[in-house]
Each structure stands twice: as C-alpha cells, then as structure tokens.
N, C-alpha and C positions, 0 to 999 in steps of 0.2 A: 718470907716463906715462900716456897715452891713445893709444887707437887709433882711427884713421880710416880708414874706406874710401870711395873716391871711384870713381863708375862714370863713364866717358868715354865720350863720342860724338865720332866724327871729323868735322872740319869738312866741310861740303856740298862736294861733287864732289872731295874728295880720296880716293885709293884706298886701301883697307886696308892695302896693302902699303906706301905711301908714310907712311900714319900710324904704323904698327908700326915702322918704321925712325926715325922721329923720337922716337916714345918711347922706343924702347931706347937712343937714341943721347946724348939730351941730358936725358930728363926725370929720372932717378935723380939727375944730378950736380946739377941745377937743387933739386930736392927737398932734397938732403943740405945745401945752403947755407943752407935756411931752418931748419933745425935738426932736420929729419927723419931718423929711423933705422929699420933693419928695414925697408927700402923692397922691397916685392915689385910686379911687374907681371904681370898677367895679360893675354895679347892673343889674339886670335882670327885665327890664321894658317893658312897651308897644310899644317902640321903637323897640326892637328887637323880639317882639312875631313872626313875619314871619319866623324867624330862628329857632324856636321851633323843628322843624324836624331835625336839624342839632344836636341836643342834644344827648349826650351818658352819661348814667348813672350807676354808680356804687353804690354810698352813697345813701341811703334811711332814712331819706328824703336827697336830695340833695342839696348842699350849695346854698344860697339865694344870695350872694354877695362874693365880694374879695377886700381886702385892701392891698395895696403894699405900704411900706414906708422904710425910711432909718433910723437908728439909730446910735450914736456914739458907742454904744455896746449893743449887743443882748442878753448878759449874764442876767441870771434871777435876779439877785439882782440889775441891772439897768432897767430892761423891766417892772417891775411891774406896775409903773402909766400907760405906754402905754397899757399894758393888762386890766388894769382896765377901762380905756377908751373905748376900744373896748367892754369889758365884758358889759358895761353900756348902749350900743346901741344895743343888740343882743340877743337872747336866749342861744346860745351859740357859741364858736368858736375853731378853731385850728389854729396853726401857725407852720411855718417852717422857719428856716434860709437857706437862697439861695445864690447862686453865681450867677449872673447877666452876660448874654453876649449880646449885642445889635447887632445882625445879620442884622436887617435892622431899622435903628433909622426912627421915623416917622419926615422925612424933608418935605413932600408933603403936609401934613395936621397937621400941629404943633398944640398940644392942647394949649387951650386958660384957663387960671386959673379959675376955677368955672362953665365953661362950658362943655356942651357936646363935645367930640371930634368927627368931621366929622366921617362918616359911622359906622361900628361896630366892638367890638372887641370880639373875639373867646378866652376864658379861657379854657385851657386844663391841667388838673391836670393827671398826666402820671404816671403809673408804667411799669417798664421794664419787660422783658421777664425772668422766672425764670430759663428758661434752657440754657442762657448763662451768662455770668459772666458780673458782674458792668461795668468792663473796656470794655469787648466788646460791651454793648450797648452802652456806652458813645463815644467809637470809632467810631460806625457807626452813632450815632446822630449828632456827630461834624463834621466829615470828610465827610459823605456821604449824609444824609438826609438833613443836612441845605443847601446844594445846591439844592437838589431836591426841597426842600419846596421854594426855591427862584425862580426856573424857572418856576416851574408847577402852580403857585398861582399868584393872582392879589393883594398880600398882599402889603400893604404900610409901616406896622410896623412889625416886628418880633423879639420878644425878648425870648431867651432861660435862663430859669432860672434851675440850676441844685441843687436839695435839699442837702444841706449840713449835717442838722440833724432837727430831729423833736424838737419843742419848748414845745409841750403841750404832756400831757401822752396819750390822746384819738386821735391824731392826726391819719388820714388814712395813709397807709404806701406807699405814692408817692416817686418817684424817682425825678421827675421834674415838672415844671410847665412853660406853654408856652403861650404867648400872642401873636395874629397876629390880625392885623386889616385890614378891608376889605371895600370896597365900599357898600353902602347900597343895590343895585341890587344882590350883592353876596348871599344874604340870601336866595334867592328863584331862582336864575339863576345859574346853574350848570357852565354854560359855563363862566359866570362874575366871579365866583368864582376861577375857575382855568385857567383864562386869555387866554380863548381860542376862537378864531375866526372863528372855524370850528368845525364840528363834529369830524373830524380825530384828530384835536390837541387836543380837550376835551379828547377824550379816551386814546390817548397817555399820557396826563399829569395825567389822574385819575390812569392809570395803574401804572406809575411810582411811585406816591405818595402812592397807596396802597401797591405795593410791598415793597418800603422802610419801611414804618410804619409796617409792618408785621415782619420787620427783628428785630425789637428790643421792640416794644410795647406789652404788656399784655393787650388785649381788654377787659378783663373779670374785670382788675380793673384801669378803666378810667372813669373821669368825663370830658365831653366838655361841656361848658357853654357859649351860647350867651349873650352877655352883652353891655351895652353902659359904655363908659371909660369918666370918669370924673378926671382931674388932679387939684390939689391943692398947697399948700406950696411949694417951692422949698427947 
C-alpha cells in the first residue's frame, strides 16, 4: 500500500462553502470506488476561521483542501481513476507520494467516519532549508524536532509524512507534510497551543519550537493551513 496526498484548489468563482459541501458529499464515495482506502479530507471552513492568523502562505492562491488516502499502488498507470475523481471535484490539484510516520496517533479523540474530528487540524506543507543536505534536515526532523513537537505542544495527533516524490508535474516542491491536531481553544490561545500553564512555560516552549523549526525549515517556502478533519473509508 502507498499513501498519496492531494492538495486541492477550488474552481474559480465557487464559494468555499459550496466547494466544501461537494467534497464532503461525494468525493469520499468516488475515491472509494477507485480502490482508495483510509480516506481523510481536510477542509478550510468556518469552524477553523478563528485560526486564520496561524496561516502561513507560500502558494498564491493557497490550497483550499487536502485529501489523504492509500492505494494498492500509486503508479501512474493505476492511479488514473483516483486522479480523475479528484479532478472532477476541484479546479486543479497537486499530488505527492509520501511515507507516513504516526508520531502521536489520535487515541484521545478517535475520528468517527463521516463526522468532523474533535478539535482542529493544522496542515503544514514544508520545504527544507537549501543550505543543509536532505539527510541533515531529515535527521534533525526525526531525531530532534519530533521530540520538541511532542513536549512543547498540546497536540493529540501528530503525523509526519516525508515526500518520496511528486506525482503531478506542477506540484509545489515540498519535502514534507505534517498534520497535527489540537483542542479548539488552541486556535486563539497560545498557551493552550503550547500546553503551557504559565507564561514562563509558554515562553520556554515557544523558544524551543522556533529554534528547532529554524534549524531545518525554509520559511519562505511553507504553507500552514488550519483545517477541519474528516475521516471516511477504512
């Protein structure tokens, strides 16, 4: 099985509300018919509007939704029907083959098929710094930063996806995709985001996180998108 991540852009002129409704109503079933499993939709909706200040943008326009799924094979000769189902629901899309690492599986607030997952999900499309090697970036990300992300934040799900290769010609040159889920209050309360019960703890966690991110992330080529998470077919 191989995991594929799609970034979707809404058709020009379609409202985000209409776009989200179409995705949730018919895309999971269409994808399941192509052989896709473990389908997850991440959409930008009113529920995550309070987190808008946390958005970081490289792409213009920025992606409107994310689809994560698994296929028996992501090879182009087999992926065509899945790409077609995605294309029928958006204005354009980009896709990547990724390797998933579940650092913190969501056991506290398990998703219920077809329902919005509790809290909110931060989708981060990441590019590594160009002045260090890919191996150095991954080593820092896996051996140091993963631990920092665990102890400095109130995340109840933390999934690392390293990009194996782009599957579409126009896919932005990301190196990784990270999904982290937080309580709703973390959208507007930095102390809640960083799991801090005092200003001193908040400042310490914030500094550790910033220092670790700066060691391997190119912040001029990153898209961070607050979303609502929906899981579908197993």
